NUGU-58544 format. One line per field, with one value per residue: residue number from 0; residue in three letters; x, y, z of N, C-alpha, C, O in turn. Coordinates in steps of 0.02 Angstrom, whole numbers, plus 32768, in hexadecimal, padded with zeros to 4 digits. Example, Ala and Ser with C-alpha at 12.3 -4.5 7.8 and 13.67 -1.06 7.14 Angstrom:
<sites>
seq = c(0_1)
type = c(ala_ser)
n_east = c(8294_8282)
n_north = c(7EE4_7F90)
n_up = c(8186_8162)
ca_east = c(8267_82AC)
ca_north = c(7F1F_7FCB)
ca_up = c(8186_8165)
c_east = c(8294_8285)
c_north = c(7F5B_8002)
c_up = c(8186_818A)
o_east = c(82C8_829E)
o_north = c(7F5A_8039)
o_up = c(81A7_8192)
</sites>
This chain:
<sites>
seq = c(0_1_2_3_4_5_6_7_8_9_10_11_12_13_14_15_16_17_18_19_20_21_22_23_24_25_26_27_28_29_30_31_32_33_34_35_36_37_38_39_40_41_42_43_44_45_46_47_48_49_50_51_52_53_54_55_56_57_58_59_60_61_62_63_64_65_66_67_68_69_70_71_72_73_74_75_76_77_78_79_80_81_82_83_84_85_86_87_88_89_90_91_92_93_94_95_96_97_98_99_100_101_102_103_104_105_106_107_108_109_110_111_112_113_114_115_116_117_118_119_120_121_122_123_124_125_126_127_128_129_130_131_132_133_134_135_136_137_138_139_140_141_142_143_144_145_146_147_148_149_150_151_152_153_154_155_156_157_158_159_160_161_162_163_164_165_166_167_168_169_170_171_172_173_174_175_176_177_178_179)
type = c(met_lys_tyr_leu_phe_leu_glu_ile_trp_val_phe_leu_leu_leu_ala_phe_leu_leu_gly_met_phe_val_gln_trp_phe_phe_cys_cys_arg_asn_lys_lys_ser_glu_leu_thr_val_glu_glu_ile_thr_ser_thr_ser_lys_thr_thr_ser_ala_pro_ile_ile_ser_ser_thr_glu_thr_leu_gly_ala_asp_thr_ser_val_pro_val_glu_ala_thr_pro_val_glu_val_ala_pro_val_ala_ala_ala_leu_ser_ala_ala_asp_leu_ala_arg_pro_phe_gly_phe_asp_thr_ala_pro_ser_asp_ala_asp_asp_ile_lys_arg_ile_lys_gly_ile_gly_ser_val_ile_glu_lys_thr_leu_asn_glu_leu_gly_ile_tyr_gln_phe_lys_gln_ile_ala_ala_trp_asn_asp_asp_asn_val_ser_trp_val_glu_ser_ser_leu_ala_phe_pro_gly_arg_ile_thr_arg_glu_asn_trp_ile_glu_gln_ala_lys_thr_leu_ser_gln_gly_gly_thr_thr_glu_phe_ala_lys_arg_val_asp_lys_gly_ser_val_asp_tyr_lys_ser)
n_east = c(FCD1_FC6C_FBFE_FC05_FBF3_FB70_FB2B_FB39_FAEE_FA70_FA57_FA58_F9E7_F983_F990_F969_F8E2_F8AF_F8C2_F86A_F7F0_F7ED_F7EA_F76D_F71B_F727_F709_F6A5_F63C_F5C3_F58F_F522_F534_F4F2_F470_F3C2_F32B_F2C2_F303_F33E_F2D2_F28B_F2AC_F2AB_F305_F344_F3C9_F465_F4B3_F513_F4BF_F487_F4B3_F44C_F470_F4A2_F485_F421_F45A_F4A3_F440_F3CC_F386_F359_F361_F3A6_F359_F381_F331_F2E2_F286_F2AF_F335_F33E_F31B_F385_F3F1_F3EF_F42D_F4B0_F559_F599_F601_F5E5_F56F_F59B_F5DB_F5DD_F566_F590_F5C8_F5CE_F611_F65B_F5EB_F590_F584_F5F1_F64E_F6D9_F72D_F7A1_F799_F779_F7C6_F851_F83F_F89C_F8EC_F90F_F8BC_F842_F840_F83C_F7C1_F76C_F77C_F736_F6B9_F691_F667_F627_F5FA_F584_F57C_F5E2_F5B5_F547_F577_F578_F5AD_F5D5_F5EF_F65A_F6BB_F6CD_F6FE_F773_F7BB_F7D0_F81F_F887_F8A0_F885_F810_F820_F7BB_F75B_F7AD_F7D6_F75F_F710_F68B_F63C_F673_F651_F5C5_F5AF_F5E6_F597_F51E_F52E_F57B_F61A_F6C2_F754_F7C4_F796_F787_F80D_F839_F7EC_F823_F89E_F905_F929_F991_F989_F9DB_F9E0)
n_north = c(9CD2_9CF7_9CDA_9D3B_9DB0_9D9B_9D96_9E1B_9E61_9E2C_9E5C_9EE6_9EF1_9EC8_9F30_9F9D_9F7C_9F7A_A001_A03E_A00D_A046_A0CE_A0D4_A0AE_A119_A18B_A17C_A121_A146_A1A8_A1E1_A1BA_A1E3_A254_A24D_A264_A28A_A2C0_A333_A37D_A397_A409_A4BE_A531_A5CE_A613_A663_A610_A5BC_A592_A4F0_A488_A444_A3C6_A37F_A303_A2CA_A264_A1BE_A15F_A194_A1D0_A24B_A2E0_A37F_A411_A4B5_A51B_A59B_A560_A4DC_A4EC_A526_A4C0_A466_A4B5_A4B9_A445_A45C_A481_A4F5_A540_A536_A57E_A5FE_A61E_A68C_A6AC_A663_A653_A5C8_A5D0_A659_A6DF_A72C_A7B3_A7DD_A842_A8B6_A897_A8C7_A94C_A96F_A9B2_A962_A8E8_A88B_A83F_A7BC_A7A4_A7B6_A747_A6E0_A6FE_A6EA_A660_A63A_A656_A6DA_A762_A7D9_A883_A891_A819_A823_A896_A865_A81A_A7DC_A7E2_A75E_A72B_A77D_A755_A6CF_A6DF_A728_A6C9_A66F_A6B9_A6D7_A753_A7A2_A81A_A86F_A889_A8D6_A93E_A979_A99E_A952_A928_A99D_A9E3_A989_A990_AA14_AA0D_A9A8_A9E5_AA38_AAA5_AAF9_AAEF_AB43_AAF3_AA97_AAEC_AB09_AA8A_AA79_AADB_AAA5_AABB_AA68_A9E3_A93C_A8A9_A812)
n_up = c(3423_33C6_3413_3479_342E_33FB_3474_34A3_3443_345B_34DD_34C1_346E_34CA_3528_34D8_34BC_353E_355F_3503_3534_35B5_3592_3550_35BB_3619_35CE_356A_3583_35C4_3575_34F4_344E_33DD_33AE_33C9_336B_33BD_342E_33F9_33C5_3437_347A_3473_3452_341B_33B8_3386_333F_32BF_3226_3202_317F_30FB_30DA_3143_31C0_324B_3294_329A_32B0_327E_31E8_31C6_3173_31A2_318A_3154_3199_31FC_3254_326C_328E_330B_3371_335A_3377_3400_3425_340C_343F_34BD_3486_33FE_33FA_3412_33A0_3317_3291_31F6_314A_30D8_305F_3004_2FF7_2F6E_2F82_2FD2_3043_3047_30C7_30FA_3100_317D_3208_324B_3215_31B0_3121_314B_31BC_317E_3128_3187_31C6_3158_3149_31B8_318E_3187_312B_3114_313F_3187_31CD_322D_326D_32B1_331C_33C4_3472_3491_3412_33ED_344B_3422_339E_33B8_3401_339C_3348_3398_33D3_3455_348C_3421_33C0_3403_3430_33B7_3382_3323_3310_3316_32AA_3244_3249_321E_319C_3163_3157_30F0_310A_312A_3168_31AB_319A_313B_30CF_30B5_308E_301B_2FC9_2FB2_3007_306D_307F_306D_3095_3044)
ca_east = c(FCCB_FC2A_FBCF_FC08_FBD5_FB29_FB12_FB35_FAB5_FA32_FA4E_FA46_F9A1_F95A_F992_F940_F89C_F89E_F8BD_F82C_F7B9_F7EE_F7D4_F726_F6FA_F725_F6F3_F66E_F609_F584_F57A_F4FF_F55B_F4C6_F434_F385_F2FE_F29B_F32D_F34A_F294_F26A_F2BF_F29E_F32E_F35C_F40E_F485_F4E4_F512_F48A_F49F_F4A1_F416_F48A_F4B4_F44F_F41F_F481_F4A5_F403_F396_F39B_F332_F38D_F397_F34F_F39C_F2FC_F2E1_F25C_F2D4_F377_F33A_F323_F3C7_F421_F3EF_F459_F4F5_F580_F59D_F62F_F5C2_F53E_F5BD_F5F5_F5B0_F54F_F5C3_F5B8_F5F9_F63A_F655_F5AE_F59D_F587_F623_F66C_F721_F72F_F7E0_F789_F773_F808_F865_F83A_F8C9_F8E6_F913_F880_F80B_F842_F824_F779_F74C_F77B_F701_F679_F682_F676_F600_F5F8_F549_F58A_F60A_F58A_F516_F597_F56E_F5EA_F5EA_F60D_F69C_F6E9_F6DB_F72A_F7B4_F7DF_F7E4_F853_F8BC_F8AD_F855_F802_F82E_F77D_F73F_F7DE_F7D8_F71A_F6FC_F642_F623_F687_F629_F581_F5B1_F5F2_F55F_F4E6_F540_F5A5_F661_F6ED_F792_F7F0_F77A_F798_F854_F83E_F7CF_F853_F8DA_F939_F93B_F9B1_F986_FA08_F9BB)
ca_north = c(9D17_9CFF_9CD8_9D7C_9DDF_9D8D_9DA9_9E64_9E77_9E19_9E8C_9F26_9EEB_9EC8_9F74_9FC6_9F6C_9F92_A04A_A04E_9FFF_A079_A10D_A0CE_A0AA_A15A_A1C2_A174_A0EE_A163_A1DB_A1CC_A1CE_A1FF_A274_A234_A29A_A2A1_A2EB_A373_A3A2_A3A3_A44B_A4F2_A56C_A5F0_A626_A67F_A5DE_A5B3_A568_A4AF_A47C_A414_A383_A35D_A2DC_A2CD_A22F_A181_A138_A1B4_A1EA_A286_A318_A3BD_A447_A4F4_A54A_A5B0_A534_A4A1_A4FD_A535_A485_A449_A4E1_A4A8_A40D_A471_A492_A53D_A55D_A53B_A5B2_A63F_A62B_A6B6_A691_A664_A635_A590_A5EC_A6A2_A6F4_A758_A7F8_A7E2_A884_A8B9_A8A3_A8E9_A993_A978_A9BC_A92A_A8AA_A88A_A805_A77C_A79D_A7AD_A702_A6B7_A709_A6C9_A619_A632_A665_A721_A784_A816_A8B2_A885_A7E1_A83E_A8C5_A840_A7F4_A7ED_A7D6_A718_A724_A79E_A729_A695_A6F3_A73A_A68B_A651_A6E3_A6DC_A799_A7B6_A861_A897_A89D_A90D_A975_A99A_A9AF_A931_A924_A9E0_A9F1_A95E_A9AC_AA4F_A9F8_A97F_AA12_AA62_AADC_AAEE_AB03_AB60_AABD_AA7C_AB1D_AAFF_AA4B_AA84_AB03_AA7E_AAD3_AA32_A9AD_A8FC_A876_A7D4)
ca_up = c(340E_33A9_344A_349A_33FF_33FB_34B6_34A6_341A_347E_3514_34A3_3459_3506_3544_34AD_34C7_3581_355A_34E0_3562_35EA_3573_3546_35FC_363A_35A4_353A_3590_35D9_3546_34B9_3415_33AA_33C7_33AB_3355_33F7_3458_33D9_33BE_3477_3493_3442_345E_33DE_33C1_334B_3328_3277_320A_31EF_313A_30F2_30CB_3181_31DE_3293_32B1_3273_32B8_325A_31A7_31B9_3167_31C6_315B_316D_31A3_3242_327D_3280_32A8_3352_339B_3350_3399_3447_342F_33FF_347A_34CA_3456_33BF_3401_3411_335D_32F0_3251_31C2_310A_30C3_3029_2FFE_2FD4_2F34_2F9A_3007_304C_3053_3110_310B_310A_31C6_3225_3274_31EE_3177_30F4_3170_31E4_314F_3112_31BF_31CD_3120_3159_31EA_316E_318F_30EC_310C_3177_31B1_31FA_3264_3292_32D9_3351_340A_349A_3489_33CF_33EF_3470_33F8_3366_33D4_3411_335D_332C_33CB_33E1_3487_3495_33E5_339F_342A_3431_3376_3370_32E5_330A_3306_3265_3218_3247_31F3_3157_314A_314A_30B7_3120_3122_319F_3193_3184_30FC_309A_30A4_3069_2FD8_2FA2_2FA7_3035_309B_3059_308E_307A_303E)
c_east = c(FC86_FBF5_FBCC_FBE6_FB89_FB09_FB0A_FAF9_FA73_FA24_FA3B_F9FD_F972_F957_F966_F8F6_F885_F896_F87D_F7EF_F7B5_F7D5_F788_F701_F6F2_F707_F6B1_F636_F5C6_F56A_F555_F527_F531_F489_F3F8_F35A_F2D7_F2C3_F335_F30A_F272_F27B_F2B1_F2C3_F33F_F3A2_F429_F4BA_F4DF_F4D9_F4A8_F487_F46E_F42F_F49E_F478_F455_F449_F47D_F464_F3C8_F3B0_F373_F361_F377_F393_F367_F365_F2FA_F2B9_F285_F31A_F374_F33F_F369_F3FB_F424_F41F_F4A2_F518_F581_F5CB_F60E_F58E_F55D_F5D7_F5C4_F59C_F586_F5AB_F5E7_F629_F62E_F614_F5BF_F5A2_F5B8_F641_F6B7_F72A_F771_F7D4_F77D_F7BA_F818_F860_F867_F8BE_F8E4_F8D3_F843_F807_F827_F7D9_F752_F748_F746_F6BC_F664_F698_F655_F602_F5BD_F551_F5AF_F5DF_F559_F534_F581_F5AE_F603_F60B_F653_F6CE_F6FD_F70B_F76F_F7DC_F7F6_F81D_F890_F8D1_F87B_F84E_F808_F7EE_F75E_F76D_F7DE_F793_F703_F6B1_F625_F635_F65C_F5E1_F57E_F5B8_F5B9_F522_F4F6_F56B_F5EE_F686_F72D_F7C1_F7D8_F789_F7E0_F85D_F825_F7FE_F892_F914_F950_F955_F9B0_F9B5_F9E2_F9E1)
c_north = c(9D26_9D01_9D1C_9DB1_9DD7_9DA2_9DF5_9E7D_9E65_9E4A_9ED1_9F26_9EEC_9F0E_9FA3_9FBA_9F83_9FDE_A060_A043_A034_A0BC_A10B_A0D0_A0EF_A191_A1B7_A146_A10B_A198_A1BD_A1E5_A1EF_A21E_A256_A270_A2B6_A2CF_A330_A39C_A3B1_A3E7_A47F_A532_A58C_A609_A646_A64F_A5D6_A585_A527_A4A1_A445_A3CE_A35E_A337_A2DF_A298_A1F0_A159_A155_A1CD_A227_A2C0_A356_A3F4_A488_A528_A55E_A582_A4F9_A4B1_A509_A4F7_A466_A473_A4D1_A46F_A41F_A483_A4DE_A560_A566_A574_A5F7_A650_A655_A694_A697_A641_A5FA_A5A7_A637_A6B4_A724_A7A1_A800_A828_A87E_A8CA_A8C0_A934_A9A3_A97D_A983_A8E8_A8B2_A84C_A7C3_A771_A794_A765_A6D4_A6BF_A6E8_A67E_A609_A641_A6AE_A745_A7C9_A841_A8A3_A84A_A7FB_A86D_A8A3_A819_A80C_A7DB_A78E_A70D_A742_A772_A6ED_A6A7_A704_A6FC_A668_A678_A6E8_A724_A7B2_A803_A88B_A8B1_A8D8_A94A_A99C_A9AA_A991_A933_A968_A9F3_A9C9_A978_A9E8_AA3B_A9D0_A9AA_AA43_AA9E_AACD_AB05_AB20_AB2A_AAA0_AAAB_AB14_AABF_AA55_AAAC_AADC_AA94_AA9D_A9F8_A96D_A8CC_A834_A79C)
c_up = c(33F0_33E0_346C_346E_33FF_343E_34BC_347F_343A_34B7_34F9_348D_3495_3525_351A_34B9_350C_3581_3538_350E_3598_35CF_3569_3589_361B_360F_3581_354F_35A4_35A9_350C_347D_33DF_33CB_33A4_3397_338F_3424_343A_33D5_3400_3495_345E_3454_341B_33EC_3381_3330_32DD_3261_31F3_31A8_3133_30E4_310A_319B_3229_32B4_3287_3277_3291_3218_3194_31AE_318D_3192_317B_3170_31EC_326E_3296_329A_32F3_337E_3394_3375_33E3_3456_3423_3440_3483_3499_3412_33C1_33FD_33CC_3336_32AF_321E_3183_30FD_308D_3025_2FD9_2F9B_2F49_2FD5_3007_3052_309D_3127_3112_3154_31E2_3255_3250_31B1_314E_3119_3198_31B7_3138_3149_31CA_3195_312C_318D_31CD_3172_314F_30E7_314B_31A5_31DF_3238_328E_32C0_3313_3396_3431_3494_3446_33CE_3413_3445_33C0_3380_33E7_33D1_333D_335A_33D7_3415_348D_3457_33C4_33C2_3428_33EF_335A_332D_32DB_32F6_32BE_3234_3212_3218_31AA_313A_3139_3111_30CA_3112_3161_3182_3178_3142_30C2_3084_307C_3022_2FAB_2F90_2FD4_3065_3071_3083_306C_307B_305D)
o_east = c(FC69_FBC4_FB95_FBC1_FB65_FAD2_FAD8_FAD5_FA42_F9EA_FA11_F9D9_F93E_F922_F943_F8D0_F84D_F868_F85E_F7C0_F77F_F7AE_F766_F6CD_F6BD_F6EE_F688_F602_F593_F533_F565_F539_F54C_F470_F3FA_F364_F2CB_F2A8_F333_F30C_F240_F25A_F2AC_F2A4_F347_F3B4_F408_F4E8_F4AD_F4C5_F4DC_F44D_F466_F407_F4AB_F43F_F488_F45A_F457_F452_F397_F3EB_F36C_F388_F33B_F3C4_F360_F368_F30D_F2C8_F27D_F337_F3A3_F366_F384_F42B_F459_F438_F4CF_F4F7_F56E_F5BE_F619_F582_F53C_F5E8_F589_F5BD_F5A7_F57E_F620_F663_F5FD_F608_F5F5_F5C1_F5AB_F64D_F6D2_F72F_F779_F801_F776_F7E4_F7F1_F879_F859_F88D_F8BD_F8B7_F815_F7D1_F800_F7B6_F71C_F716_F72C_F68A_F62B_F6D4_F667_F60B_F5C3_F531_F59D_F5E5_F543_F510_F579_F5E0_F63F_F63D_F681_F707_F737_F73B_F7A1_F819_F82A_F847_F8C6_F90C_F84B_F880_F7F6_F7EC_F748_F756_F7E5_F78C_F6E6_F699_F5FA_F60C_F647_F5C4_F550_F594_F5AB_F4F8_F4D0_F57E_F5FF_F66A_F73A_F7E2_F800_F796_F7EF_F886_F843_F800_F8B7_F94D_F985_F932_F9D1_F9B8_F9C8_F9C9)
o_north = c(9D5A_9D27_9D35_9DDB_9E09_9DBE_9E0C_9EA9_9E8A_9E5F_9EF3_9F57_9F0E_9F23_9FCD_9FEA_9F9C_9FF8_A090_A06B_A04C_A0DE_A13C_A0F1_A0FF_A1C3_A1E5_A146_A0EB_A1B3_A186_A220_A214_A204_A247_A2A7_A2F2_A301_A363_A3D8_A3D5_A3FD_A46E_A565_A569_A614_A645_A664_A5E9_A558_A526_A4AE_A41B_A39F_A321_A34A_A2F5_A2A0_A1EE_A137_A132_A1DE_A236_A2D1_A35F_A404_A491_A55C_A536_A57D_A4E6_A486_A4F7_A4F8_A44E_A458_A4DC_A46A_A3F6_A492_A503_A599_A598_A595_A627_A689_A646_A665_A6CB_A617_A5FB_A593_A650_A69B_A741_A7C9_A826_A846_A849_A905_A8D1_A958_A9DD_A952_A976_A8B5_A8D9_A828_A797_A73A_A76E_A748_A6A6_A68E_A6CC_A65E_A5D1_A639_A6BE_A747_A7F0_A829_A8A8_A847_A7E9_A86E_A8C0_A7F9_A848_A7C8_A783_A6E9_A725_A76B_A6D9_A683_A6F2_A6FA_A647_A65A_A6FC_A733_A7D4_A826_A8C6_A8EA_A908_A982_A9D9_A9BF_A9B4_A93F_A96B_AA0F_A9E2_A975_A9ED_AA54_A9D5_A996_AA71_AAC6_AA9B_AB29_AB18_AB34_AA91_AA94_AB17_AABD_AA3D_AAA1_AAEF_AA81_AAA4_A9E0_A969_A8C7_A820_A763)
o_up = c(33FD_33DA_347B_3488_3401_343E_34D9_3496_3435_34BF_3517_3497_3493_353C_3536_34C0_3513_35A1_354D_350E_35A8_35F0_3579_358E_3635_362A_357C_352E_3597_35B4_34F5_347A_33B6_33FD_3368_33AF_3393_343C_345D_33DF_3401_34C4_3423_3465_33E9_3426_334D_330E_32BE_3285_31D3_3197_3160_30E2_3107_318E_3244_32EE_3256_3247_3285_3212_3159_31DB_3198_3172_31B8_314F_3217_32AA_32D0_32BB_3317_33AE_33C6_3391_3402_348E_342F_3472_3456_3485_33F0_338F_33E8_33BE_3332_3298_3219_3186_3113_308D_3041_2FA2_2F99_2F26_3003_2FD3_3061_30B0_3161_3128_3167_31D6_3283_3268_3184_3157_3109_3197_31C8_3135_313C_31D4_31A0_311A_3190_31F0_3163_3140_30BB_3182_31E2_3214_3270_32CC_32F1_3339_33A1_3412_3491_3441_33B1_33FB_3445_33B3_3361_33DF_33D1_331A_3344_33E3_3403_3492_3458_33AE_33A2_341F_33F0_3321_3304_32A4_32CB_329A_3200_31DD_31F0_317E_30FE_3110_3104_309F_30F2_318A_3146_3145_3115_308A_3049_304D_2FF2_2F6F_2F63_2FC8_3084_3044_30B6_302F_30AF_305E)
</sites>
């Protein structure tokens, strides 16, 4: 009985190791796991991708920190994936001048919380979105077409410039009741 038990564990271990090798062979053997400084600095694309914090490094082989300046963000942005490039600019934490984005019709407490988790806190952030940004946010919110349908960008442009909308007036009066 002990022999049978030991034999099963040996076969399970061999199967696990074989599976790990097959996974490595088909997925990872031709990919570079770390970017070198030369690869990142050899391109010069600009993008609206999020700014990389100054504490991140380029990879394990290099210890050069990435500064959050426009000069160094552009080459690093070239190495980002298409999904990262479509992501709109976001804050790590709420800025001191965060807006009440619930003043935009279509953004309630739940969507506001989700947008805040994505780093969206201000009208000017929403006003600056392009079509790629809208698609990325909609996929994150799981509400296809909602941003365009409810004119979030146009409302955000008006509100960021100090204007107001009918819905924002209702929110300011307290006529709109949001459930937390």
